[in-house]
PAZAPA-4460 file (N, C-alpha, C; in steps of 0.05 Angstrom, whole numbers, plus 32768, in hexadecimal, padded with zeros to 4 digits):
% residues 263
    n_x    n_y    n_z   ca_x   ca_y   ca_z    c_x    c_y    c_z   seq   type   mol
   8104   8044   7E46   8101   803D   7E67   8107   8028   7E63     1      M     A
   810D   8012   7E77   8110   7FF7   7E80   80F9   7FEB   7E96     2      N     A
   80E8   7FE2   7E8A   80C5   7FCF   7E9F   80DD   7FBD   7EA4     3      I     A
   80DE   7FB7   7EBF   80EE   7FA6   7ECE   80DB   7F99   7EE1     4      H     A
   80D9   7F86   7ED7   80BF   7F74   7EDD   80C6   7F57   7EE8     5      H     A
   80BA   7F4F   7F0A   80C4   7F36   7F10   80AD   7F1B   7F15     6      I     A
   80B7   7F11   7F24   80A0   7EFE   7F2B   80B0   7EEE   7F46     7      V     A
   809D   7EEA   7F5A   809C   7EED   7F71   8097   7ED8   7F80     8      A     A
   80A3   7EC9   7F92   808F   7EB1   7FA0   8071   7EBF   7FAD     9      R     A
   808B   7ECF   7FC5   8081   7EDA   7FDC   808B   7EF3   7FE3    10      D     A
   807F   7F0D   8004   808B   7F1D   7FFD   80B1   7F21   8001    11      L     A
   80BA   7F08   8017   80D4   7F11   800E   80DC   7F0B   7FFD    12      P     A
   80D2   7EED   7FEC   80EB   7EFB   7FD7   80E3   7F06   7FBF    13      D     A
   80D0   7F19   7FBE   80CA   7F30   7FB0   80DF   7F45   7FB6    14      L     A
   80DC   7F4A   7FC5   80F1   7F66   7FD9   8110   7F5C   7FD5    15      W     A
   8119   7F3F   7FD8   8130   7F2E   7FD0   8134   7F3D   7FB6    16      F     A
   812D   7F31   7F9E   8127   7F35   7F7F   812C   7F56   7F7B    17      Q     A
   811C   7F66   7F8A   811E   7F86   7F7D   8130   7F8C   7F8F    18      A     A
   8144   7F82   7FA6   8156   7F8B   7FB6   816A   7F8A   7F9E    19      V     A
   816D   7F70   7F94   8186   7F5B   7F84   8188   7F75   7F6B    20      N     A
   816C   7F79   7F5D   816C   7F79   7F42   8173   7F9D   7F43    21      G     A
   8166   7FAF   7F5A   8172   7FC2   7F5E   818D   7FD4   7F4C    22      I     A
   819C   7FBF   7F5B   81B6   7FBD   7F5B   81C7   7FBE   7F3E    23      L     A
   81BD   7FAA   7F2D   81B7   7FA9   7F0B   81AD   7FBF   7EFD    24      D     A
   819C   7FC1   7F01   8185   7FC4   7EF8   817F   7FE7   7EFF    25      H     A
   817F   7FF1   7F19   817F   8010   7F16   8188   8026   7F0D    26      G     A
   817E   8035   7F09   818E   8052   7F07   818F   806B   7F1A    27      R     A
   81A9   8073   7F1D   81AF   807D   7F39   81A8   80A8   7F2A    28      R     A
   81A2   80AC   7F45   818B   80C8   7F34   8191   80D6   7F50    29      F     A
   8195   80EB   7F4C   8195   80FE   7F68   8178   8115   7F6F    30      T     A
   816D   8113   7F7F   815A   810E   7F86   815A   8132   7F88    31      I     A
   8147   8136   7F80   813D   8156   7F7E   812A   8163   7F8D    32      D     A
   8119   8150   7F9C   8107   8162   7FAE   8101   8146   7FC5    33      R     A
   80ED   814E   7FD3   80E6   8135   7FE5   80FF   8131   7FF7    34      G     A
   80F2   811D   8012   8104   8113   8029   8124   8115   8025    35      S     A
   8126   8109   8010   8142   810B   8009   814C   811E   7FF8    36      Y     A
   814D   812A   7FF8   8154   8144   7FDD   8177   814D   7FE2    37      A     A
   817D   8144   7FC2   8191   8146   7FD0   81AC   812D   7FC6    38      G     A
   81A2   8117   7FD2   81AF   80FD   7FDB   81A6   80F3   7FB6    39      Q     A
   81B3   80E4   7FBB   81AD   80C8   7FA2   81A0   80AE   7FA7    40      T     A
   818F   80A1   7F94   8187   8089   7F98   817E   8079   7F79    41      R     A
   8186   8067   7F82   8181   804E   7F6E   816B   8055   7F68    42      L     A
   815B   8049   7F44   8147   804A   7F4B   8137   8035   7F2F    43      E     A
   812C   8024   7F38   811B   8023   7F15   8110   802D   7F06    44      Y     A
   8115   802E   7EEF   8100   803E   7ED3   80E1   8036   7EE0    45      D     A
   80DB   8020   7EE2   80C1   8018   7EEA   80C5   7FF6   7EF6    46      Y     A
   80B8   7FF1   7F06   80B8   7FD9   7F15   809F   7FD2   7F18    47      F     A
   8093   7FB9   7F09   8088   7FA4   7F17   8089   7F8A   7F1B    48      S     A
   807A   7F81   7F28   8077   7F60   7F38   805F   7F55   7F3F    49      A     A
   805F   7F36   7F3A   804F   7F2C   7F35   804F   7F1B   7F56    50      H     A
   8046   7F20   7F66   8049   7F10   7F7D   8031   7EF7   7F83    51      V     A
   803F   7EDB   7F7F   801E   7ECA   7F80   801A   7EBE   7F97    52      K     A
   8029   7EBB   7FB7   8023   7EB0   7FCA   8027   7ECB   7FE2    53      F     A
   801D   7EEA   7FE2   802E   7EF9   7FF2   8029   7EF2   8017    54      P     A
   800E   7EDE   801B   800F   7ED8   8040   801B   7EC7   8045    55      G     A
   802D   7EBE   8032   8041   7EAB   803D   8052   7EB5   8054    56      T     A
   8054   7EAE   8071   805D   7EB2   8082   807F   7EA8   807E    57      Q     A
   8092   7EB1   8087   808C   7ED5   8090   8089   7EEB   807B    58      P     A
   8078   7F02   8088   807A   7F12   806C   808D   7F21   806F    59      L     A
   80AB   7F2A   8077   80C0   7F43   8084   80D3   7F2D   8070    60      L     A
   80EB   7F44   8061   80FA   7F36   8056   8119   7F1E   8066    61      P     A
   811C   7F12   8059   812C   7EFA   806E   814A   7F01   8063    62      D     A
   8156   7F06   807C   8170   7F1A   8086   817B   7EFB   8091    63      I     A
   8195   7EE4   807E   819D   7EE2   8095   81B4   7EE7   80A2    64      P     A
   81B4   7ED6   80BE   81C9   7EE8   80CA   81E4   7EEC   80C6    65      A     A
   81EB   7EDB   80B8   8202   7EE1   80A0   820A   7EF4   8097    66      S     A
   81F5   7F07   8092   81FA   7F23   807F   8203   7F3A   8099    67      C     A
   8203   7F31   80A9   8204   7F43   80C7   81FE   7F65   80CA    68      G     A
   81DC   7F5D   80B9   81CC   7F72   80B9   81B2   7F78   80C6    69      I     A
   81A4   7F88   80D0   818C   7F7D   80D5   8175   7F81   80C3    70      P     A
   815E   7F7D   80C6   8147   7F76   80B4   813C   7F92   80B1    71      N     A
   813A   7F99   8098   812C   7FBB   8097   8112   7FC2   80A5    72      P     A
   8100   7FAC   80AC   80EA   7FAF   80B6   80E7   7FA0   80C7    73      V     A
   80E4   7FAC   80E4   80DC   7F97   80FD   80C0   7F99   80F7    74      E     A
   80BC   7F77   810F   809F   7F66   810C   8097   7F7B   8114    75      A     A
   809A   7F87   812E   808E   7FA6   813E   8082   7FB6   8133    76      D     A
   8093   7FBC   811D   8085   7FDA   810F   806E   7FD3   80FC    77      Y     A
   8068   7FB4   80FD   8051   7FB0   80EA   803A   7FB0   80FF    78      I     A
   803F   7FA4   8110   802D   7F93   8122   8024   7FA5   8137    79      Y     A
   803A   7FBB   813A   803B   7FBC   815F   8053   7FB4   8174    80      G     A
   805D   7FBF   817C   8064   7FB9   8194   8083   7FD5   81A4    81      G     A
   8091   7FCD   81BA   809D   7FDD   81C8   80AC   7FF9   81B8    82      Q     A
   809B   8006   81B7   80B7   801F   81AB   80A1   8024   818B    83      G     A
   808C   801C   818A   8085   8023   8178   8066   802F   8180    84      Y     A
   805C   8047   8181   8041   8053   8183   802C   8044   8177    85      E     A
   8027   8041   8162   8022   8034   814D   8024   8022   8143    86      R     A
   8013   800B   8132   8026   7FF9   8128   8019   800B   8110    87      S     A
   8026   7FFA   80F5   8023   8000   80DA   8005   7FF6   80CB    88      Y     A
   7FFF   7FE4   80DE   7FE6   7FDF   80CC   7FCE   7FEC   80DF    89      I     A
   7FCC   8000   80F5   7FC6   8008   8100   7FC4   802B   80EC    90      E     A
   7FE4   802F   80E4   7FDE   8048   80D1   7FD7   8043   80B9    91      Y     A
   7FD2   802C   80AE   7FC2   8020   8091   7FAA   8016   8095    92      L     A
   7F99   8010   80A7   7F84   800E   80B0   7F68   8013   80BE    93      M     A
   7F7A   802B   80C9   7F61   803C   80DB   7F6C   805F   80DB    94      T     A
   7F4F   8072   80D9   7F56   8084   80D5   7F67   8095   80E9    95      G     A
   7F6D   8090   80F8   7F85   80A1   810F   7F9C   80AE   80FF    96      H     A
   7FA3   80C7   80F6   7FB2   80DC   80F8   7FBC   80EA   8114    97      K     A
   7FD8   80E5   810D   7FEC   80F7   8126   7FE7   811B   811C    98      A     A
   7FEF   8124   8134   7FF7   813B   812C   800F   8147   8122    99      P     A
   800C   8154   810A   8026   8156   80FD   8022   814C   80DA   100      G     A
   800C   8132   80E0   8011   8121   80C3   7FFE   8138   80B4   101      E     A
   8002   8133   8098   7FEB   8139   8086   7FDA   8127   8075   102      S     A
   7FE6   8118   807B   7FD7   80F7   8073   7FDC   80DD   808B   103      Y     A
   7FD0   80CF   808A   7FD5   80AC   8087   7FC5   80A1   8072   104      T     A
   7FD3   808C   806A   7FC3   8070   805E   7FA6   806A   8067   105      Y     A
   7FAC   806D   807D   7F94   8060   8091   7F75   8072   8093   106      G     A
   7F83   8090   8089   7F6D   80A1   8087   7F5F   80A8   806B   107      E     A
   7F79   8099   8062   7F67   80A3   8043   7F58   8086   803D   108      R     A
   7F52   8070   8047   7F4B   805F   8046   7F34   8059   8059   109      L     A
   7F34   8063   806F   7F1F   805D   807B   7F17   806C   808E   110      T     A
   7F18   8096   8076   7F09   80A9   808D   7F06   80B8   8070   111      H     A
   7EF9   80B5   8060   7EF6   80BF   8049   7ED8   80D7   8045   112      V     A
   7EDD   80F7   8049   7ECA   8106   803B   7EBD   810A   802B   113      P     A
   7EA0   8100   8028   7E8B   8106   8018   7E86   812C   800F   114      V     A
   7E95   8133   8001   7E88   814C   8001   7E89   8155   7FD7   115      R     A
   7E82   8172   7FDF   7E75   8173   7FC7   7E64   8167   7FBB   116      G     A
   7E5D   8173   7F9F   7E4E   815B   7F8A   7E43   8142   7F98   117      D     A
   7E55   812F   7F95   7E4D   811C   7FA7   7E40   8120   7FC9   118      K     A
   7E44   812F   7FD8   7E32   8133   7FED   7E16   813C   7FE4   119      L     A
   7E16   814C   7FCF   7DFE   815C   7FC2   7DEE   813C   7FB2   120      V     A
   7DEE   8131   7FA0   7DE5   8120   7F98   7DE8   810D   7FB1   121      W     A
   7DEF   8101   7FC8   7DEF   80EF   7FD8   7DCF   8102   7FE4   122      W     A
   7DD4   8116   7FF1   7DB9   8129   7FFF   7D9D   812A   7FED   123      K     A
   7DA2   8121   7FD3   7D8E   8122   7FBE   7D8A   810B   7FB5   124      K     A
   7D91   80EB   7FC4   7D8F   80CE   7FBA   7D91   80D4   7FAA   125      N     A
   7D9F   80E2   7F8F   7DA2   80D7   7F7A   7DA9   80C4   7F71   126      A     A
   7DA0   80AA   7F78   7DA6   808E   7F71   7DAE   8081   7F53   127      N     A
   7DAE   809C   7F48   7DAF   8091   7F26   7DD1   809C   7F26   128      E     A
   7DE1   80A1   7F3A   7DFD   80B1   7F3A   7E03   80A6   7F52   129      I     A
   7E01   80A6   7F69   7E0F   809D   7F83   7DF8   808C   7F8C   130      V     A
   7E15   8075   7F9A   7E08   805E   7F9C   7DFE   805E   7FC0   131      D     A
   7DE0   805C   7FB7   7DDE   806C   7FE5   7DD9   804C   7FE8   132      L     A
   7DE4   8054   8005   7DE9   803C   801A   7DE2   8052   8039   133      R     A
   7DD3   8040   804A   7DCE   804B   8068   7DEF   804F   806D   134      N     A
   7DE5   806B   8089   7E06   8069   8090   7DFE   8056   80B4   135      I     A
   7E13   8046   80A3   7E11   802E   80C1   7E21   8032   80D7   136      D     A
   7E33   8043   80CF   7E4C   804A   80E2   7E62   8036   80DE   137      G     A
   7E61   8026   80CA   7E7C   801B   80BF   7E82   8021   80AA   138      K     A
   7E71   8017   809E   7E78   8025   8076   7E74   803C   8077   139      V     A
   7E5F   804A   807B   7E55   8060   807A   7E56   806E   8095   140      L     A
   7E63   8085   80A4   7E58   8090   80B6   7E5B   80B4   80BB   141      F     A
   7E4A   80B9   80D2   7E53   80D6   80CE   7E5F   80D8   80E4   142      E     A
   7E6E   80F9   80E1   7E80   8109   8101   7E73   8123   80F6   143      E     A
   7E73   812B   810F   7E6E   8146   810D   7E5B   8157   80F2   144      E     A
   7E44   8143   80F6   7E36   8146   80D9   7E34   8148   80BB   145      G     A
   7E59   8141   80B9   7E5F   813D   80A1   7E62   8115   8098   146      A     A
   7E60   811B   8081   7E5D   80F2   807E   7E79   80EC   8071   147      L     A
   7E83   80D1   8070   7E9E   80BE   806F   7E9A   80B0   8066   148      F     A
   7EAC   80A3   8056   7EAD   808F   804D   7EC4   807C   8054   149      V     A
   7EBB   8061   805F   7ED4   804F   8061   7EDD   8036   804D   150      N     A
   7EF0   803D   8032   7EE9   802D   8023   7EF3   8017   8022   151      Q     A
   7F06   800F   8037   7F08   7FEE   803C   7EE8   7FDB   8044   152      I     A
   7ED5   7FEE   8050   7EC3   7FDC   805B   7EB3   7FDF   8041   153      E     A
   7EB6   7FFD   8037   7E99   7FFA   801E   7EA1   7FE6   8005   154      W     A
   7EC0   7FE0   8003   7EC2   7FD3   7FF1   7EB4   7FB0   7FFA   155      I     A
   7EC1   7FAE   800E   7EAF   7F8E   8022   7E94   7F93   8018   156      I     A
   7E88   7FA2   8024   7E6B   7FA8   801F   7E61   7FAA   8003   157      D     A
   7E6F   7FAC   7FEA   7E68   7FAE   7FD2   7E6A   7F8F   7FC5   158      T     A
   7E86   7F85   7FCB   7E8D   7F69   7FB9   7E6E   7F56   7FD2   159      Y     A
   7E6E   7F60   7FDF   7E59   7F4C   7FF5   7E37   7F52   7FE8   160      K     A
   7E35   7F66   7FE1   7E1D   7F6C   7FD8   7E14   7F60   7FC0   161      R     A
   7E2E   7F69   7FAB   7E2C   7F78   7F8B   7E39   7F5A   7F80   162      H     A
   7E46   7F47   7F86   7E5A   7F2E   7F7F   7E6F   7F3C   7F71   163      G     A
   7E81   7F2E   7F6E   7EA3   7F2D   7F6E   7EA5   7F37   7F4F   164      H     A
   7E98   7F36   7F3C   7EA0   7F3D   7F20   7E9D   7F61   7F21   165      R     A
   7EB4   7F71   7F2A   7EA9   7F87   7F31   7EC6   7F9D   7F29   166      N     A
   7ECE   7FB2   7F1E   7EE7   7FBB   7F14   7EDD   7FDA   7F27   167      N     A
   7ED5   7FE3   7F2B   7ED2   7FF4   7F3C   7EE3   7FFC   7F55   168      Q     A
   7EE1   7FE2   7F5F   7EF6   7FE0   7F83   7F07   7FEB   7F83   169      M     A
   7F0B   8002   7F87   7F36   8005   7F79   7F31   801A   7FA2   170      V     A
   7F45   8013   7FB3   7F47   8024   7FC9   7F55   8037   7FBC   171      L     A
   7F52   804B   7FC0   7F61   806E   7FB7   7F6D   8073   7FCD   172      Q     A
   7F87   8078   7FD1   7F92   8089   7FEC   7F9B   80A7   7FD5   173      V     A
   7F9E   80AC   7FB7   7FAA   80C7   7FAD   7F91   80D9   7FB0   174      A     A
   7F95   80E9   7FB2   7F83   8107   7FB1   7F8F   8115   7F97   175      H     A
   7F7C   8127   7F86   7F8E   8142   7F69   7F9A   814B   7F85   176      P     A
   7F92   8150   7F95   7F95   816B   7FA9   7FB6   8167   7FB3   177      S     A
   7FBC   8147   7FB9   7FD1   8148   7FBC   7FED   8156   7FA9   178      D     A
   7FEE   815E   7F95   7FFE   8167   7F91   8009   8180   7FA2   179      L     A
   7FFB   8189   7FAB   8009   81A3   7FBF   8013   819D   7FD9   180      V     A
   8016   817E   7FE1   801F   8177   7FF4   8042   8177   7FF6   181      L     A
   805A   817F   7FFF   806C   817E   8000   807A   8161   7FF9   182      V     A
   8069   8149   8004   806B   812F   800A   8052   811D   8009   183      D     A
   8049   811F   7FEA   8033   8110   7FEC   8032   80EC   7FE9   184      P     A
   8021   80E9   7FF4   8019   80C9   7FF3   8027   80B7   7FE2   185      P     A
   803E   80A2   7FE5   804D   809B   7FD8   802C   8088   7FCF   186      C     A
   802A   8072   7FDD   8015   8067   7FD7   8001   8070   7FCB   187      L     A
   7FF4   8067   7FAB   7FDF   8071   7FA3   7FC3   806B   7FA1   188      R     A
   7FCA   804D   7F98   7FB1   803C   7F9A   7FAF   8017   7F99   189      S     A
   7F96   800F   7FA3   7F9A   7FFA   7FA8   7F85   7FF0   7F9B   190      I     A
   7F88   7FE3   7F84   7F70   7FDA   7F78   7F70   7FBD   7F76   191      D     A
   7F4D   7FB0   7F78   7F4D   7F8D   7F80   7F3D   7F86   7F71   192      T     A
   7F3D   7F68   7F76   7F2D   7F61   7F5B   7F2D   7F43   7F6E   193      R     A
   7F17   7F34   7F65   7F0D   7F1F   7F6F   7F10   7F0A   7F57   194      I     A
   7F1A   7EF6   7F58   7F1C   7EE6   7F44   7F16   7ECC   7F4C   195      Q     A
   7F06   7EB0   7F52   7F10   7E94   7F50   7F07   7E9B   7F71   196      D     A
   7EF5   7EA7   7F7D   7EF4   7EB2   7F91   7F10   7EB8   7FA5   197      D     A
   7F1E   7EC8   7F9C   7F39   7ECD   7FA8   7F40   7EEB   7F9F   198      T     A
   7F3F   7EF9   7FB7   7F45   7F19   7FB6   7F69   7F23   7FAA   199      L     A
   7F66   7F30   7F9C   7F85   7F31   7F90   7F7E   7F53   7F93   200      H     A
   7FA8   7F5A   7F90   7FA6   7F71   7F9D   7FB8   7F7A   7F87   201      F     A
   7FB5   7F9E   7F7E   7FBF   7FA2   7F64   7FCB   7FC0   7F73   202      F     A
   7FDD   7FC5   7F77   7FE9   7FD6   7F8C   7FFB   7FEA   7F80   203      I     A
   7FFC   800C   7F7A   8015   801A   7F71   8018   802B   7F80   204      Y     A
   8032   8035   7F88   8040   8046   7F8D   804E   8060   7F82   205      F     A
   804B   806C   7F81   805A   808C   7F72   8071   8087   7F73   206      R     A
   8083   8083   7F8D   809B   8084   7F8C   809B   806D   7FAE   207      S     A
   80BB   805F   7FAA   80AC   803D   7FBC   80D0   8039   7FCC   208      W     A
   80D1   8044   7FE4   80ED   803C   7FF5   80F1   801E   7FF9   209      D     A
   8104   8018   7FE9   8100   7FFC   7FE3   8110   7FEB   8001   210      L     A
   811F   7FF1   7FFF   8128   7FE1   801D   811B   7FDE   8038   211      W     A
   8111   7FF3   8041   8101   7FF7   8058   80DE   7FF4   8047   212      S     A
   80D0   8002   8037   80BF   800D   8037   80AB   8000   8026   213      G     A
   80BA   7FE9   8012   80A0   7FD9   8005   80A5   7FCD   801D   214      L     A
   80B1   7FBD   8028   80B1   7F9E   8038   809C   7FA7   804A   215      P     A
   809D   7FC1   8060   8086   7FCA   8073   806F   7FCA   8060   216      A     A
   8068   7FDC   804C   804B   7FE1   803E   803F   7FCB   803E   217      N     A
   8053   7FBC   8029   803B   7F9F   801E   803F   7F87   8034   218      L     A
   8053   7F8B   804F   8040   7F78   805D   802B   7F85   806E   219      A     A
   8028   7FA4   8072   8009   7FA2   8079   7FF2   7FAC   8063   220      G     A
   7FFA   7FA8   804E   7FE7   7FA6   803E   7FDA   7F89   803A   221      I     A
   7FEF   7F73   803A   7FE7   7F5D   803E   7FD8   7F5B   8059   222      Q     A
   7FD8   7F5E   806D   7FC6   7F63   8085   7FAF   7F66   8081   223      N     A
   7FAE   7F7F   8069   7F8C   7F91   805F   7F87   7F7F   8054   224      L     A
   7F97   7F6F   803B   7F8B   7F5C   8025   7F7C   7F45   8038   225      K     A
   7F85   7F33   8047   7F7C   7F17   8061   7F63   7F28   806E   226      E     A
   7F5F   7F3A   806A   7F4D   7F49   8087   7F2C   7F46   8069   227      Y     A
   7F36   7F5C   8054   7F21   7F5E   8043   7F1D   7F43   8035   228      M     A
   7F2C   7F3C   8036   7F23   7F1C   8030   7F11   7F00   8040   229      A     A
   7F1C   7F08   8054   7F0D   7EFE   806C   7EF4   7F06   807B   230      G     A
   7EF1   7F23   806F   7ED8   7F35   8070   7EC5   7F27   8061   231      A     A
   7ECA   7F2A   8042   7EBD   7F21   801F   7EB0   7EFF   8027   232      I     A
   7EC4   7EF3   8036   7EC8   7EDB   8033   7ECE   7EC2   8021   233      G     A
   7EE2   7ED4   8018   7EF1   7EC8   7FF9   7F16   7EC7   8001   234      V     A
   7F25   7EB5   7FF2   7F37   7EB6   7FF9   7F4C   7EC2   7FF2   235      K     A
   7F6F   7EC3   8004   7F7A   7EDC   8009   7F87   7ED4   7FE5   236      D     A
   7F95   7EEC   7FDA   7FA3   7EEB   7FBE   7FB8   7EEF   7FBB   237      G     A
   7FBA   7EF0   7FA4   7FD5   7F00   7F98   7FD8   7F22   7F97   238      E     A
   7FF0   7F27   7F8D   7FF1   7F44   7F8F   8005   7F51   7F75   239      M     A
   7FF9   7F6A   7F6B   800A   7F6D   7F53   8016   7F88   7F62   240      V     A
   8035   7F94   7F60   8035   7FA6   7F6B   8046   7FAE   7F55   241      V     A
   8045   7FD2   7F53   8053   7FDD   7F41   8054   7FF5   7F53   242      E     A
   8071   8008   7F3A   8071   8022   7F45   808B   802C   7F2E   243      S     A
   808E   804A   7F2B   809D   8057   7F18   80B0   8061   7F2A   244      K     A
   80AB   805D   7F45   80CA   805F   7F5A   80D4   8053   7F72   245      G     A
   80D7   8043   7F67   80DD   8028   7F77   80FC   802B   7F7E   246      L     A
   810B   8030   7F93   811A   803D   7F8F   8130   8032   7FA4   247      H     A
   8149   8037   7FA9   815D   8034   7FBC   8176   804A   7FC6   248      L     A
   8170   8052   7FDF   817A   8061   7FE7   8194   805C   7FE8   249      Y     A
   81AF   8076   7FED   81C6   8072   7FE7   81C5   8063   800A   250      G     A
   81BD   8070   8021   81C4   8062   8032   81C2   8040   802F   251      Y     A
   81B5   8035   8022   81AB   8020   8028   81BD   8007   8016   252      A     A
   81CA   801F   8001   81D9   800A   7FE9   81EB   7FF6   7FF1   253      E     A
   81F9   8000   8009   820C   7FEB   800F   81FF   7FD6   8025   254      E     A
   81E9   7FD9   802B   81DA   7FC7   803D   81CB   7FBB   8021   255      L     A
   81C1   7FBE   800F   81B9   7FAD   7FF2   81D0   7F93   7FF5   256      A     A
   81E7   7FA8   7FF1   81FD   7F93   7FE8   820A   7F77   7FF1   257      K     A
   8208   7F81   8015   8208   7F6B   8023   81F1   7F59   8029   258      L     A
   81D5   7F60   8026   81C4   7F50   8024   81C8   7F36   800A   259      R     A
   81D2   7F45   7FF9   81D1   7F30   7FE3   81E6   7F32   7FD5   260      C     A
   81FC   7F2E   7FEF   8213   7F1F   7FE6   8222   7F27   7FDA   261      L     A
   8225   7F43   7FD0   8239   7F4C   7FB9   824C   7F5F   7FC8   262      R     A
   8264   7F58   7FB4   8280   7F60   7FBF   827B   7F83   7FC5   263      G     A
***
């Protein structure tokens, strides 16, 4: 298995290096199951990258006009605009879920029910097991008698309460029961670390569309990181990203060759 690692200056540099590299190092597979079953794609065996300045603007890919192809992601898709009922940032950072959606990343991050043993321990004030906090309507809130956690606000609150050297603060997207979904979440977790008064993200995707998914996802996640860093009172930091399924679908392969000036 080939582990492909790159070091990138910013998010457009990450995207270009990954697109260019997959044309040489990706292996071609036929998709057995999922959104594009029966089609082929190029896929890295395993991909990791260290992005040193992910907050550098612009966040989206750089497409020279001479390439004659559109940007794989419109800014309005990320921030909201004409033709989009919901911005990607709203999808990532709010609990709104539209009819027909089995999940959203924002629902998983901001609207997490406390159930089962955890709820029992909470009601028993078992502070040797659970981290008891006040129901404040932001970090912890109730709806129709049920208790919910906003992971984003919980992590902000924890860093502010207890200091920065904490290895527990992971934004969890995946649930074990996601195995029963036909199309489970691609983003599984965003781990966090504050080092030298700077917030860094460690991001893992089980499967990842390189052409348009990666730039959209990371632009949104960078906005999340900036929000959290500002709320905690630290600097915005770096990203380490990983995936065992970063891929380029067949329809995008010719576009990738055009962008990379491949004949």
